[in-house]
C-alpha positions as semicolon CSV with decimal commas, in nm:
position;residue;x (nm);y (nm);z (nm)
1;M;6,417;-4,845;1,721
2;Q;6,113;-4,958;1,952
3;L;5,808;-4,982;1,702
4;I;5,564;-5,054;2,002
5;N;5,542;-4,825;2,275
6;R;5,324;-4,672;2,514
7;K;5,163;-4,412;2,280
8;N;5,089;-4,682;2,019
9;S;5,017;-4,976;2,219
10;Q;4,640;-4,973;2,242
11;L;4,623;-4,918;1,871
12;I;4,874;-5,167;1,771
13;W;4,635;-5,419;2,002
14;C;4,331;-5,293;1,812
15;V;4,452;-5,333;1,477
16;C;4,597;-5,720;1,560
17;Y;4,287;-5,791;1,708
18;T;4,102;-5,663;1,383
19;V;4,304;-5,825;1,167
20;I;4,289;-6,165;1,340
21;S;3,936;-6,154;1,380
22;L;3,849;-6,088;1,012
23;A;4,110;-6,316;0,891
24;G;3,967;-6,584;1,138
25;A;3,633;-6,541;0,983
26;L;3,720;-6,519;0,652
27;L;3,907;-6,849;0,677
28;E;3,639;-7,021;0,840
29;I;3,407;-6,922;0,559
30;V;3,663;-7,032;0,291
31;T;3,779;-7,371;0,452
32;Q;3,404;-7,452;0,576
33;K;3,205;-7,321;0,278
34;T;2,929;-7,222;0,516
35;V;2,856;-6,879;0,647
36;T;2,750;-6,838;1,021
37;P;2,526;-6,566;1,203
38;S;2,839;-6,470;1,405
39;Q;3,075;-6,442;1,096
40;V;2,824;-6,211;0,906
41;N;2,780;-6,021;1,209
42;L;3,162;-5,983;1,223
43;L;3,196;-5,894;0,882
44;L;2,884;-5,636;0,897
45;I;3,044;-5,473;1,201
46;A;3,378;-5,437;1,034
47;S;3,220;-5,295;0,734
48;L;3,027;-5,031;0,933
49;S;3,324;-4,968;1,117
50;G;3,499;-4,872;0,802
51;L;3,209;-4,687;0,654
52;A;3,211;-4,454;0,967
53;V;3,598;-4,403;0,994
54;G;3,613;-4,322;0,605
55;L;3,337;-4,071;0,629
56;L;3,503;-3,923;0,918
57;A;3,846;-3,921;0,768
58;L;3,649;-3,743;0,465
59;Y;3,565;-3,452;0,674
60;D;3,850;-3,225;0,617
61;W;3,804;-3,276;0,238
62;L;3,444;-3,203;0,245
63;S;3,493;-2,899;0,486
64;E;3,743;-2,757;0,242
65;R;3,522;-2,784;-0,059
66;F;3,193;-2,691;0,135
67;E;3,333;-2,374;0,339
68;Q;2,965;-2,258;0,371
69;I;2,824;-2,546;0,553
70;S;2,883;-2,568;0,936
71;P;3,073;-2,847;1,061
72;L;2,751;-3,015;1,236
73;G;2,600;-2,978;0,874
74;L;2,863;-3,154;0,729
75;F;2,839;-3,436;1,014
76;I;2,466;-3,470;0,952
77;I;2,532;-3,476;0,531
78;Q;2,794;-3,750;0,619
79;Y;2,553;-3,939;0,826
80;L;2,282;-3,945;0,579
81;L;2,507;-4,059;0,310
82;A;2,612;-4,352;0,542
83;V;2,248;-4,416;0,585
84;A;2,182;-4,431;0,208
85;V;2,486;-4,681;0,198
86;I;2,362;-4,905;0,427
87;S;2,024;-4,898;0,313
88;L;2,136;-4,970;-0,012
89;G;2,361;-5,266;0,119
90;M;2,085;-5,401;0,303
91;W;1,845;-5,397;0,022
92;L;2,096;-5,562;-0,201
93;A;2,158;-5,832;0,068
94;S;1,797;-5,924;0,074
95;F;1,816;-6,054;-0,261
96;W;2,035;-6,350;-0,097
97;V;1,940;-6,386;0,235
98;E;1,604;-6,297;0,423
99;L;1,628;-6,017;0,649
100;H;1,484;-5,998;1,017
101;P;1,156;-5,765;1,016
102;K;1,354;-5,512;1,179
103;G;1,677;-5,549;1,022
104;Y;1,683;-5,227;0,878
105;S;1,608;-5,035;1,189
106;Q;1,854;-5,274;1,399
107;V;2,146;-5,218;1,175
108;L;2,090;-4,826;1,164
109;V;2,086;-4,838;1,529
110;S;2,412;-5,047;1,540
111;F;2,575;-4,775;1,292
112;S;2,406;-4,464;1,458
113;V;2,519;-4,507;1,824
114;P;2,888;-4,546;1,761
115;Y;2,906;-4,321;1,469
116;G;2,743;-4,055;1,714
117;I;3,023;-4,127;1,964
118;G;3,286;-4,085;1,695
119;V;3,124;-3,741;1,577
120;V;3,144;-3,616;1,950
121;I;3,489;-3,726;1,984
122;Y;3,595;-3,602;1,643
123;G;3,416;-3,272;1,661
124;T;3,561;-3,207;2,032
125;A;3,914;-3,278;1,888
126;L;3,848;-3,059;1,610
127;K;3,714;-2,784;1,825
128;K;4,042;-2,796;2,064
129;A;4,271;-2,815;1,772
130;T;4,070;-2,495;1,625
131;L;4,064;-2,293;1,945
132;K;4,457;-2,389;2,000
133;A;4,539;-2,247;1,618
134;N;4,338;-1,951;1,679
135;Q;4,522;-1,883;2,029
136;Q;4,880;-1,922;1,828
137;L;4,743;-1,681;1,553
138;K;4,644;-1,421;1,811
139;E;5,002;-1,465;1,984
140;L;5,192;-1,429;1,650
141;Q;4,983;-1,130;1,558
142;H;5,012;-0,950;1,904
143;K;5,380;-1,016;1,890
144;R;5,412;-0,794;1,557
């Protein structure tokens, strides 16, 4: 059985790159007992990516519980929740490190642009899946 194929090779590459990069940064922090700005940036981007993916993964669960809210409304609620988590994290970090005067806005832009792209991709895939399911349902109803 072939584990890596054409369909999943890009995903495998992304996972390997992420694991190697994060492990390397964490190993450097532990062995050198110092933290460089590039290591902080790498860990921050990994954290923001995890937050974005986690929130998008919660979409189905949220949409089942809040059926009265539109998909766009749910994405906005998720974004506002992310902004709150990021702001809290930045505020907590400010107790240990001095933040750049534009630190809050820079991290929010660093999160917002990729998250917006992710929402567009996820929303488009969701719409296509919904249209396909509706078409299949109509075909089943027409056969009866």
